Structure formats: C-alpha cells, structure tokens
C-alpha positions as CSV (number, residue, x, y, z in Angstrom):
1,M,49.2,-117.4,106.8
2,S,49.1,-114.3,104.6
3,Y,51.3,-113.2,101.8
4,V,53.2,-109.9,102.3
5,R,54.9,-107.9,99.6
6,I,57.1,-104.9,100.4
7,S,58.5,-102.6,97.8
8,F,61.0,-99.7,98.1
9,V,62.1,-97.0,95.7
10,R,64.3,-93.9,95.8
11,P,62.6,-90.9,94.1
12,L,64.4,-88.7,91.6
13,H,65.5,-85.4,93.1
14,G,62.5,-83.1,93.5
15,R,59.9,-85.9,92.6
16,E,59.1,-86.9,96.2
17,D,55.5,-85.5,96.1
18,A,54.9,-87.2,92.8
19,V,56.2,-90.5,94.2
20,R,54.0,-90.2,97.2
21,S,51.0,-89.6,95.0
22,S,51.9,-92.5,92.7
23,I,52.3,-94.9,95.6
24,D,49.0,-93.8,97.1
25,K,47.3,-94.6,93.8
26,L,48.8,-98.1,93.9
27,V,47.8,-98.7,97.6
28,E,44.3,-97.4,96.9
29,Y,43.9,-99.7,93.8
30,Y,45.2,-102.7,95.7
31,G,42.7,-102.0,98.5
32,G,39.8,-102.8,96.1
33,Q,41.3,-106.0,94.7
34,P,40.1,-109.5,95.8
35,G,42.2,-111.0,98.5
36,H,43.8,-107.7,99.7
37,L,43.8,-107.5,103.5
38,S,45.7,-104.3,104.2
39,G,48.2,-101.9,102.6
40,Y,50.3,-98.8,103.4
41,R,52.5,-96.3,101.8
42,L,55.9,-96.2,103.5
43,E,58.0,-93.1,103.9
44,H,61.5,-92.9,105.3
45,V,62.1,-91.5,108.8
46,D,65.8,-92.4,108.8
47,G,67.1,-90.1,106.1
48,S,67.4,-92.9,103.6
49,L,65.1,-91.0,101.1
50,R,63.3,-94.3,100.4
51,F,59.6,-94.6,99.8
52,G,57.6,-97.8,99.4
53,R,54.5,-99.8,100.0
54,I,53.4,-102.8,101.9
55,G,50.6,-105.1,100.8
56,I,49.1,-107.9,102.9
57,W,47.2,-110.4,100.8
58,R,45.2,-113.6,101.5
59,S,47.5,-115.4,99.0
60,E,50.4,-114.9,96.6
61,E,48.0,-115.8,93.8
62,D,45.7,-112.8,94.8
63,A,48.7,-110.4,94.9
64,N,50.0,-111.7,91.5
65,K,46.6,-111.4,89.9
66,A,46.3,-107.7,91.0
67,A,49.9,-107.0,89.9
68,Q,49.3,-108.3,86.4
69,S,46.2,-106.1,85.6
70,E,46.6,-103.4,83.0
71,H,45.7,-100.7,85.5
72,D,48.5,-101.9,87.9
73,L,51.0,-102.1,85.1
74,A,50.1,-98.5,84.1
75,L,50.4,-97.2,87.7
76,R,53.8,-98.9,88.2
77,S,55.0,-97.6,84.8
78,E,54.1,-94.1,86.0
79,L,56.0,-94.7,89.3
80,N,59.1,-96.1,87.4
81,G,59.5,-92.7,85.6
82,L,59.7,-90.9,88.9
83,V,62.4,-93.0,90.7
84,E,66.1,-93.5,90.3
85,Q,66.9,-96.3,87.9
86,G,67.7,-99.5,89.6
87,S,66.4,-98.3,93.0
88,H,63.3,-100.6,93.1
89,E,63.6,-103.4,95.6
90,E,60.8,-105.9,96.2
91,F,60.5,-108.5,99.0
92,S,57.9,-111.2,99.6
93,F,57.1,-113.0,102.8
94,E,54.7,-115.4,104.4
95,G,53.1,-113.6,107.3
96,T,51.7,-115.1,110.5
97,S,49.3,-112.9,112.5
98,S,49.9,-112.4,116.2
99,A,46.5,-114.1,116.8
100,A,47.9,-117.3,115.2
101,L,51.0,-117.4,117.4
C-alpha cells in the first residue's frame, strides 16, 4: 500500500498564476524526496476555483519527513500568503494500486 496526501486551496482573487507556480514548486520539491512515488498539481475544471496537489508516497513516514523540512515549510508559507484564509483542506489515504487488486 502507498500513502496518498491530497491538498486543496482557494487562491486569493487575481493570485491564480502565483498559486499555480507555488504548487508547482512543492510538487517538484517532493519529486526529489525519498519515498516519493508520484505527484501532480490539481486545477479545477468544475468552476470551484480550487487548486491543489496530490502526492503518492511509499509511506506516511516519508511524506511527513518531507513535509517537515525547512524548504517545504518555506514553500508552504509562500503558498499560504496567496490563498484565502481557512481554505486549505488536506486529506490522507492508504492507496492500493490496481496491480494489487
């Protein structure tokens, strides 16, 4: 099983491009961390104006270790300044690949 973390935010009006860029930096950073299997920036297609990211990790420990690094904290602080206060949602799951079913 993998560990999957999904986060959503709602950008401040006019800050959509900056939010995309900030999320891209996070996804790129995570891609180089131990235990990271895959990641994506997410962008609404339903009019919800939400952006986000998904990270698939070998374990929760790997995800948490990356999330506690100084570089990660700086990137997330940058992102927090670009989004509506209280709009950040984060979800965690155990993931089973289709090959394992």
